[in-house]
N, C-alpha and C positions, 0 to 999 in steps of 0.2 A: 417328474410328471410333465409330459409334453402339453397336454390340454388341461389347463387349470379348471378348478371348480368355478362354475358361473358366479357363485356368491363371492368368491375371491375377486373376480373381475369387477363385479358390482361395487365391492368395497373399495377397490383401488380407484375406480371412476368417481364414486361419491366422495371419498375422502380426498382424492386428488383435486377435484373441482373445489371443494370447500377450503382445503388448505392453500391451494393456489390463490384463490380469491382473497383469503385472509392475509396471505403473504404480501400480495400486491397492496392491500389496504395498509398493512403495518409499514411497508417500505415507503409508501406515499406519506404516511404519518411521520415517519422518521426523517424524511427529507432526502435530497439527492446524496447527501453525505453517506447514507447507509450503504451505498455500493461504490463509493469513490475509490476505495483501496489506496488512500493517501499514505497510510503507514501500516505497520504490522498489526495493530489492533483492529483497524478496519478490515484488513484481509482475513483475520481470524474470525471476525463476526460474519463476513460473507461466506466463508467456508462452513462455519457452524450452522448458519441458516440453511445452506444447501444440504447439509447432513441431516438436519431435522426434517426437512421436506422429504428427503429420500427415506428416512425412517418411517414417516407417516405413510408414504405410498407403498412401501414394501411390507408394512405391518410388523416390523422387527421390534416387538415389545414396546411400541410407542402408540398410544391412543391419539385420536384427534385432539382431545382436550389437553393432553400432555404436550403435544406439538404446538398448539396455540400458546400454551403457557411458556414454552421454550422460545417461541418467536418473540413474545412480549418481553421476556426476560432479556434476551440478547439485544434487542433494539433499545430497551430501556437502559441497559448497561452502556451501550454505545452512546446514547444521548447523554447520560450522566458524565461519562468520561470526556466527551467532546465539550460539554458545558463547563466542566471543571478546567479543562485545558485552555479554553478561551479566557477564563476569568482568573486563572492562577498560573503565573509563569513557572513557579516552583513545581507545581503538579505537571505542567506541560513538559518540562525538562526531565521529570521523573518517568513519565509514561511514553514519551516519544523519542525516537532517535533524531539525531541532528544530521542534516545533509553534510557531505564531506567532499572537499576538493581533492581530487586525485592527481590532477595535472593542471598546471597554471603556466601560461605563456610558453608552452612547449616543453616545460620541465616536469618530469614525473616526480611526485612526492613519495619516495620509497617508504618513509615512515607511515604515511597514510595507508598505503597499500598493505603493509604488514599489519597495522592495527585493524584494518577492515577485512583482513584475511583474504586478500586478493593477490593474484600473481601479476607480474608485468605482462605476461602473455595474455592474460584475460583482459587487461586494460587495452593492449594493442588490438585485440579482437574487437572491442567496442569501437575503437577508432576506425578500423577497417570496415566494420559494418556501417559506419556513418559516411564512408566514402573518402576517408582521409588516408593519404599515403605518407605524410610527413608530420612529425610532432609540432613543428613550428607553424603549421596551419591552424593550430587549435589554441584558442584563448583559455579554455578551461574544460575539464571533464569533472562532473559532479556526480557522486553516488548519492541518490536521493533517499529520503526516509522510507520510501516504499520499495527500495531495492533496485530501482531502475537507474540507468545512466543517462545523463544529459550532456551533450557535447556542444560547446559554444564555439563557433568558428571565429578566427581572427578577422578583423576588418580594419582597413586603414582609417585613421582619424577617430577611432573609438576611444572614449575616455574610460573612466572607472566603470566596471561592470556592476551596475546597481542591483542586478538580480542575485548577486553573491553576498548581499549584505547580511544574511542570516546563516551563511554557510561556514562551517568549521574549516579552518585552514585557508580561507580565501585571502587573508591578509588585508591590510589597509594601506593607504598611500605611503605611510612612513615606514613600511616594511614589517610592522608587527603582525602577528598571527592572532586571529580571533579565536577565542576558546569557548564558544557557546555550545 
């Protein structure tokens, strides 16, 4: 149907306005973390919230009340998971991935690439995207918990890389590898 029923348009406008206002309210209530996408769980919640909103707007077997209940449930679960993560290291390690060093001081960690299911070519692409032409220009490449890559350039006179303190494979000054 090219021209929809006016009542359908009114439903989309009414439910859209109500659900959008409620979504903003619940996201403000949940805090900035609700959309941060710091890890896989945050990303899943963000995608699920968008899916619920789309379901409400398109009327695909989801009432406004069900949509509101879904918003509340998703944000409550995210709040619970983050609350437990902050208070329990054991829970945090169970629910979240650990960042991983893929390259350190110009040397690629082939075992890390294999375990993270990445190819050498994909890592090289990350470096090229960052403007690096040589491996020895890079202090570290980290695969973060949210799936993004961070590249830390080498700089003269730099000591220990403090930001790698919680990163698997970062190593410590005596050559050991951290296993967090």
